[in-house]
C-alpha positions in Angstrom: 284.5 -65.2 101.6 284.4 -64.3 97.8 285.1 -67.0 95.4 287.3 -66.6 92.3 284.0 -65.4 90.2 283.1 -63.1 92.8 280.3 -65.1 94.2 280.5 -65.5 98.0 281.5 -68.8 99.5 280.0 -69.7 102.8 282.5 -72.0 104.7 281.1 -71.4 108.3 278.0 -72.9 109.8 275.3 -70.6 110.1 275.1 -68.8 113.1 278.7 -68.5 113.5 280.5 -65.2 114.1 283.7 -64.2 112.6 286.0 -60.8 113.3 289.2 -60.3 111.4 291.8 -57.8 111.0 291.9 -54.5 113.1 288.5 -55.2 114.6 289.5 -58.5 116.0 292.6 -57.1 117.3 290.9 -54.1 118.8 288.3 -56.4 120.6 291.0 -58.6 122.0 293.2 -55.8 123.2 290.1 -54.4 125.0 289.5 -57.5 126.8 293.0 -57.9 128.0 293.0 -54.2 129.2 289.8 -55.0 131.3 291.7 -57.6 133.1 294.4 -55.3 134.0 292.1 -52.5 135.1 290.4 -54.9 137.4 293.7 -55.2 139.4 295.4 -51.9 138.8 294.1 -50.2 141.8 295.6 -52.8 144.2 299.1 -52.3 143.3 301.3 -51.2 146.1 301.1 -50.7 149.9 298.4 -48.1 149.6 296.3 -50.1 146.9 292.7 -50.5 147.4 291.0 -54.0 148.0 288.4 -55.7 146.1 285.2 -57.5 147.4 284.6 -60.9 145.7 281.2 -62.4 146.1 280.8 -66.0 144.7 277.5 -67.6 143.8 276.7 -68.6 147.2 276.9 -65.3 148.6 280.4 -65.8 150.5 282.7 -62.6 150.3 286.4 -62.3 150.0 288.1 -59.1 150.7 291.6 -58.9 149.2 294.0 -56.7 147.3 296.1 -59.9 146.2 296.0 -60.1 142.5 296.5 -63.7 142.1 293.5 -64.3 144.3 291.1 -61.6 142.5 292.0 -62.9 139.0 291.6 -66.6 140.4 288.1 -65.5 141.8 286.6 -63.6 138.7 284.2 -65.6 136.7 285.8 -64.6 133.1 284.2 -65.7 130.0 286.0 -63.8 127.3 288.6 -66.2 125.9 291.4 -63.5 125.6 290.7 -62.3 129.2 291.2 -65.9 130.3 294.7 -65.9 128.4 295.8 -63.3 130.4 294.5 -64.8 133.8 296.4 -67.9 132.7 299.8 -66.1 132.2 299.2 -64.4 135.6 298.5 -68.0 137.2 301.9 -69.1 135.4 303.6 -66.0 137.2 302.0 -66.9 140.5 303.1 -70.6 140.0 306.6 -70.1 139.1 307.6 -67.3 141.6 304.7 -66.9 143.9 304.4 -63.1 143.7 304.3 -60.3 141.0 301.0 -61.2 139.2 299.3 -57.6 139.5 302.7 -56.2 138.1 302.7 -58.6 135.2 299.0 -58.1 134.4 299.4 -54.2 134.5 302.4 -54.4 132.2 300.8 -56.4 129.8 297.6 -54.5 129.7 299.8 -51.3 128.9 301.8 -53.0 126.3 298.6 -53.8 124.6 297.4 -50.3 124.8 300.7 -49.0 123.2 300.5 -51.7 120.7 297.0 -50.6 119.7 298.3 -47.1 119.0 301.1 -48.6 116.9 298.7 -50.7 114.8 296.7 -47.2 114.0 299.8 -46.2 112.7 300.3 -49.1 110.5 302.8 -51.0 112.1 302.2 -54.4 111.7 301.6 -56.7 114.5 304.7 -59.1 113.9 307.0 -56.2 114.0 305.5 -55.1 117.2 305.8 -58.6 118.7 309.5 -58.5 117.5 310.2 -55.5 119.2 308.5 -56.4 122.3 310.6 -59.6 122.5 313.9 -57.6 122.0 312.9 -55.0 124.5 312.0 -57.9 127.3 315.5 -59.5 126.7 317.1 -56.1 127.0 315.0 -55.4 130.3 315.9 -58.6 131.7 319.7 -57.8 131.1 319.4 -54.4 132.6 317.6 -56.0 135.9 320.4 -58.6 136.3 322.9 -55.7 136.1 321.0 -53.5 138.6 320.8 -56.4 141.1 322.6 -57.0 144.4 323.7 -60.2 145.9 322.8 -60.4 149.6 323.3 -64.3 150.2 323.1 -65.0 153.9 322.0 -61.5 154.9 319.4 -62.2 157.6 318.1 -58.5 158.0 317.7 -58.1 154.1 315.5 -61.3 154.0 313.3 -59.8 156.8 313.0 -56.8 154.8 312.1 -58.7 151.6 309.3 -60.4 153.6 308.1 -57.0 155.1 307.7 -55.4 151.3 305.7 -58.4 150.4 303.2 -58.1 153.3 303.0 -54.3 153.0 299.3 -53.2 152.3 297.7 -56.6 153.4 296.5 -54.9 156.8 298.8 -56.9 159.0 301.4 -54.1 159.5 300.7 -54.0 163.4 302.4 -57.5 163.5 304.9 -57.3 160.6 308.2 -57.7 162.7 306.8 -60.9 164.2 305.3 -62.2 160.8 308.3 -61.4 158.8 310.4 -63.5 161.3 308.1 -66.3 161.1 308.5 -66.2 157.2 312.1 -66.2 157.3 312.4 -69.0 159.7 309.8 -71.1 158.0 311.6 -70.2 154.5 315.0 -71.4 155.7 313.7 -74.5 157.4 312.4 -76.0 154.2 314.3 -74.3 151.4 316.2 -77.3 150.7 313.2 -79.2 149.6 313.0 -79.6 145.8 309.3 -78.7 145.5 308.3 -75.3 144.2 304.8 -75.4 145.8 305.2 -74.2 149.5 302.0 -76.0 150.4 304.0 -79.3 150.0 306.0 -78.5 153.0 304.6 -75.3 154.8 301.0 -75.8 156.4 299.0 -72.9 157.6 296.7 -73.2 160.4 294.2 -70.7 161.1 292.9 -70.3 164.4 290.2 -67.5 165.2 290.6 -65.6 168.4 293.6 -64.1 169.9 296.1 -61.5 168.6 297.9 -61.7 165.4 300.9 -61.5 167.5 300.2 -64.6 169.1 300.9 -66.4 165.8 304.0 -68.7 165.9 306.1 -71.4 163.8 305.9 -74.9 164.8 308.8 -77.1 163.7 306.5 -80.0 163.0 303.0 -80.5 161.9 299.5 -79.8 163.3 296.6 -82.2 162.4 293.0 -81.4 162.3 292.4 -84.7 164.2 291.6 -85.8 167.7 292.8 -89.1 169.4 290.7 -92.3 168.4 289.7 -92.9 171.8 289.7 -90.8 175.0 291.5 -93.6 176.8 294.5 -92.9 174.7 297.1 -90.5 176.4 296.9 -86.8 175.6 300.5 -86.1 175.5 303.6 -88.1 174.4 307.0 -86.9 175.1 310.0 -88.1 173.0 307.6 -89.3 170.6 308.5 -92.1 168.3 306.1 -91.9 165.3 304.7 -94.5 162.9 303.0 -93.5 159.7 300.7 -96.2 158.3 299.3 -96.4 154.9 297.1 -99.1 155.6 294.5 -99.8 158.2 294.2 -101.3 161.6 291.0 -103.1 161.3 290.0 -106.4 159.9 288.9 -106.4 156.3 285.1 -106.6 155.6 284.1 -109.9 154.1 282.9 -109.8 150.6 279.2 -110.0 149.7 279.5 -113.4 148.3 281.7 -114.7 151.3 280.4 -117.6 153.4 281.2 -118.6 156.8 279.9 -121.9 158.3 279.5 -121.9 161.9 277.6 -124.9 163.5 278.6 -124.4 167.1 278.6 -121.6 169.6 282.3 -122.3 170.4 283.1 -121.9 166.9 281.6 -118.4 166.7 283.8 -117.5 169.9 286.9 -119.0 168.2 286.2 -116.9 165.1 286.1 -113.8 167.2 289.3 -114.9 169.0 290.9 -115.2 165.9 290.1 -111.8 164.5 291.3 -110.2 168.0 294.6 -112.4 167.8 295.4 -110.9 164.3 294.8 -107.2 165.5 296.8 -107.9 168.7 299.8 -109.4 166.8 299.6 -106.0 164.7 299.6 -104.0 168.0 302.5 -105.9 169.2 304.5 -105.4 166.2 304.3 -101.7 166.6 305.2 -101.9 170.3 308.2 -104.1 169.4 309.3 -101.4 166.9 309.5 -98.9 169.7 306.4 -96.6 168.3 304.4 -94.7 170.9 302.3 -92.7 168.3 300.5 -94.0 165.2 299.0 -91.8 162.5 296.8 -94.0 160.3 295.7 -93.0 156.9 292.8 -95.4 157.0 290.5 -96.8 159.8 291.4 -98.2 163.2 289.1 -100.9 164.7 287.6 -101.0 167.9 289.9 -103.9 169.1 293.0 -102.0 167.7 291.8 -98.9 169.7 291.8 -100.8 172.8 295.1 -102.6 172.5 296.6 -99.2 171.4 295.3 -97.5 174.7 296.3 -100.4 176.8 299.9 -99.8 175.6 299.9 -96.3 176.1 299.9 -95.3 172.5 298.5 -92.2 171.1 296.9 -92.8 167.7 294.7 -90.9 165.1 293.0 -92.4 162.1 291.9 -91.1 158.7 294.9 -89.0 158.5 295.0 -87.0 155.0 297.5 -88.4 152.5 299.1 -85.0 152.2 299.6 -84.7 155.8 301.3 -87.9 156.2 303.7 -86.8 153.4 304.3 -83.7 155.6 304.8 -85.6 158.7 307.3 -87.8 157.0 309.4 -84.7 156.0 309.1 -83.3 159.3 309.8 -86.1 161.5 311.9 -88.4 159.2 309.3 -91.2 159.5 308.9 -93.3 156.5 305.5 -94.4 155.2 304.7 -97.9 156.1 302.3 -100.1 154.2 302.3 -103.6 156.5 302.4 -103.2 160.0 304.1 -106.8 160.3 307.3 -105.4 158.4 307.8 -102.4 160.5 311.3 -101.8 161.7 312.9 -99.5 164.1 314.5 -97.2 161.5 311.2 -96.6 159.8 309.9 -94.5 162.9 310.2 -90.7 163.0 310.9 -88.5 166.2 309.3 -85.6 167.8 310.0 -83.9 171.2 306.1 -83.7 171.7 302.9 -85.0 170.6 300.1 -83.6 172.1 296.1 -83.2 171.8 295.2 -79.6 172.6 291.9 -77.8 172.7 291.6 -75.0 170.0 288.7 -72.6 170.5 285.6 -73.6 172.4 285.1 -77.0 171.0 287.6 -78.0 168.5 290.7 -80.3 169.3 293.8 -80.9 167.2 296.9 -82.9 167.5 300.4 -80.8 167.5 303.6 -82.5 166.5 306.4 -80.3 167.8 310.0 -80.2 168.3 311.2 -82.0 165.2 315.0 -81.7 164.6 315.9 -81.0 161.3 312.2 -80.7 160.0 311.6 -80.2 156.4 308.1 -79.4 156.8 306.6 -76.9 159.5 303.2 -75.5 160.3 302.4 -71.8 160.9 299.8 -71.1 163.5 298.1 -68.0 162.6 295.6 -66.1 165.1 293.2 -63.3 164.5 290.2 -61.8 165.3 287.9 -62.8 162.3 288.0 -65.4 159.4 288.5 -62.6 156.8 291.7 -61.1 158.6 293.3 -64.7 158.8 292.3 -65.4 155.1 294.3 -62.1 154.2 297.0 -62.9 156.5 297.6 -66.6 155.0 297.7 -64.8 151.4 300.2 -62.3 152.8 302.5 -65.2 154.2 302.2 -67.2 151.1 303.4 -64.2 149.2 306.4 -63.3 151.5 307.2 -67.1 151.9 307.7 -67.3 148.1 309.8 -64.4 147.7 312.2 -64.9 150.6 312.6 -68.6 149.1 313.5 -66.9 145.7 315.9 -64.8 147.4 317.6 -67.6 149.4 317.9 -69.7 146.4 319.2 -67.1 144.0 320.7 -64.4 146.5 319.8 -61.6 144.2 317.4 -58.4 145.1 316.6 -55.1 143.5 315.2 -52.0 144.8 311.6 -51.7 144.8 309.3 -48.7 144.8 309.2 -48.6 140.8 313.2 -48.0 140.9 313.8 -51.0 138.4 311.1 -49.9 136.3 312.4 -46.6 135.9 315.8 -47.8 135.1 314.7 -50.2 132.3 312.5 -47.6 130.7 315.6 -45.2 130.5 318.0 -47.8 129.2 315.5 -49.2 126.7 314.9 -45.9 125.1 318.6 -45.6 125.0 318.6 -48.9 123.1 315.9 -47.8 120.7 317.9 -45.0 119.6 320.5 -47.3 118.3 318.2 -49.3 116.3 316.9 -48.8 112.7 313.4 -49.9 111.5 310.1 -50.1 113.1 311.0 -52.3 116.1 312.5 -49.1 117.9 308.7 -47.7 117.9 307.8 -51.0 119.7 311.0 -50.9 122.1 309.9 -47.3 123.1 306.2 -48.4 123.5 307.6 -51.0 125.8 309.5 -48.5 127.9 306.5 -46.3 128.4 304.3 -49.4 129.2 307.0 -50.6 131.9 306.8 -47.0 133.8 303.0 -47.8 134.2 304.3 -49.4 137.7 305.5 -46.2 139.3 303.0 -44.3 137.5 300.5 -46.7 139.3 302.1 -46.7 142.6 301.8 -43.0 143.0 298.3 -42.7 141.8 297.2 -45.7 144.3 299.3 -43.6 146.9 297.3 -40.3 146.3 300.0 -38.2 144.6 300.1 -36.8 141.1 301.6 -39.6 138.9 302.8 -37.4 136.4 305.0 -35.4 139.1 306.2 -38.4 140.5 307.2 -40.1 137.3 309.0 -36.7 136.3 310.9 -36.6 139.5 311.8 -40.1 139.4 313.4 -39.9 135.9 315.3 -36.7 137.1 316.9 -38.8 139.9 318.5 -41.4 137.6 321.5 -38.9 137.3 322.1 -39.4 141.1 321.7 -43.3 141.1 319.8 -46.2 140.2 318.1 -47.1 143.4 315.7 -44.3 143.6 312.1 -45.3 143.9 308.9 -43.7 145.2 308.5 -43.0 148.7 304.7 -43.6 149.4 304.6 -41.4 152.3 306.0 -38.2 150.7 305.5 -39.0 147.1 309.4 -38.0 146.4 312.1 -40.1 145.4 314.1 -42.0 147.8 316.7 -44.6 148.3 314.7 -47.9 148.3 317.9 -49.8 149.6 318.4 -47.4 152.5 314.6 -47.6 153.2 314.4 -51.5 153.2 312.1 -51.5 150.2 313.4 -54.6 148.2 312.2 -57.2 145.9 313.6 -60.5 144.6 315.2 -60.3 141.1 313.5 -63.2 140.0 310.0 -61.7 140.4 311.0 -58.7 138.4 312.6 -60.6 135.5 309.5 -63.0 135.4 306.9 -60.3 135.3 308.6 -58.7 132.4 308.7 -62.1 130.6 304.9 -62.8 131.5 303.8 -59.6 130.4 305.7 -59.6 127.1 304.4 -63.1 126.3 300.9 -62.3 127.0 301.1 -59.4 125.0 302.4 -61.4 122.0 299.9 -64.0 122.3 296.9 -61.4 122.1 298.6 -59.4 119.2 299.3 -62.6 117.2 295.4 -63.1 116.8 293.9 -61.5 114.0 290.6 -63.5 113.3 288.5 -64.8 115.9 285.8 -67.4 114.5 283.3 -68.2 117.1 280.8 -71.1 116.5 277.0 -70.7 117.2 276.2 -71.7 120.5 273.5 -74.5 120.9 270.5 -73.1 123.0 268.5 -75.4 125.2 264.9 -75.1 124.8 261.8 -76.4 126.7 259.2 -78.9 125.3 255.7 -77.8 125.4 254.2 -78.6 128.7 257.7 -79.2 130.0 259.0 -77.6 133.3 261.1 -74.3 132.4 263.8 -76.3 134.5 263.8 -79.3 132.2 265.5 -78.4 129.2 266.2 -80.7 126.2 268.1 -79.9 122.8 265.6 -78.9 120.0 264.3 -81.8 118.2 264.8 -81.6 114.2 261.8 -82.8 112.1 262.0 -86.2 110.8 262.4 -86.4 106.8 259.7 -87.7 104.8 260.4 -90.1 102.0 
């Protein structure tokens, strides 16, 4: 930096790097576009898969945008910003991350062209904000209300599953999705993991998958003497323990006679027996305990015909409470009958060759459910789980809002056309940014056509021409021609589309606002002479001499 007299003034630490102005903007845009390019080919039912190999050599094969971005080991700070925006999209609506990232990348590509024409970044950002607001307005006008339409919910679920490699069982899985979503939709939490548990069981056919109105625990009975199966179960959820507390290291017990030792043990057993008697008196015949169950307690519970499991995860206890209606109990001695939950059946079953699990089934009015997935391999099961998570999120979005729009790029084509009309009514350079936004939104149908093996330019032109016939025409990925998406059952939630536009505009604005990048020098680790190359220390500065 030059001072008033023209002499340079150094204000940064030696070794720091600084990029400003057009150079900084160019590099930032390049990094953001690289993230978009990483997921672009995965868009749509015919999108390609990515193989992600972590540091331990484990491979993940998926075309789920959220998973790809989460697994990528990204170092560039601007690229991380784009990934965070995609994560926010996934957290908010559970789908549409690939769409949001592709539009963001295209917005930045168009913005770079405007920057080269000396359009200021602030003007571009303002234009993008206006365009995003107008786009959301157009999408809301385009939306259709399908509240209570069961068939349309199934189509929503199927649209989210397409391209995940599970088309052979799409009808079965979409029905499971809709049933699970309708069971838990009244729950206030946004994260489906709070009330829908996925259980992956290798082996069997995909069609063998089913929904369980209850919870499946990866646990066994604490002792084989307990019953394997309990019908008309009355379930207690214990936050505490059913074993005696261990004495502290400084505790002292003085026993002078053999009879005293016997009395001490009898006293311990009596305490446990009183606790088990309290459980029996309340009417419980199934106990799920967050902590340990001692040997004495196991024996007493078995003698009373009670099925019990210990070390149950806190999350599973909460889901059991939602499913069975039970309340979490901290002290057994204060257990009441109304604290118990109910289920038609609690049973330990063999899963696979050696594994055993406890199934809690038939919970009336369950607000938490389990989905049991069967498949020939772990890779397929993982992809099935990701597909169901996406479809569950979009179905729940539609149940809550009741609004859908056609898929296949139809919303983007309409938004682009309306934005161009809107831009022509404005004066000033903002209209250039709004036209650029329109072009960027069309990247979705363009990419869909490209990923499906069709000429993207021809497909885009055909879709634009169809606007005069109606607003619901999108790309038919089988023929490459425009088709009525509502008639074909290709529909998406309004909320996913509006959120994708919002997320993309915010991501582009964040990147464009940065015009100065100052990176501090990284401290390097060095090895001392004679030291192992794996044992590094910070370089030592010489001591000053006085």
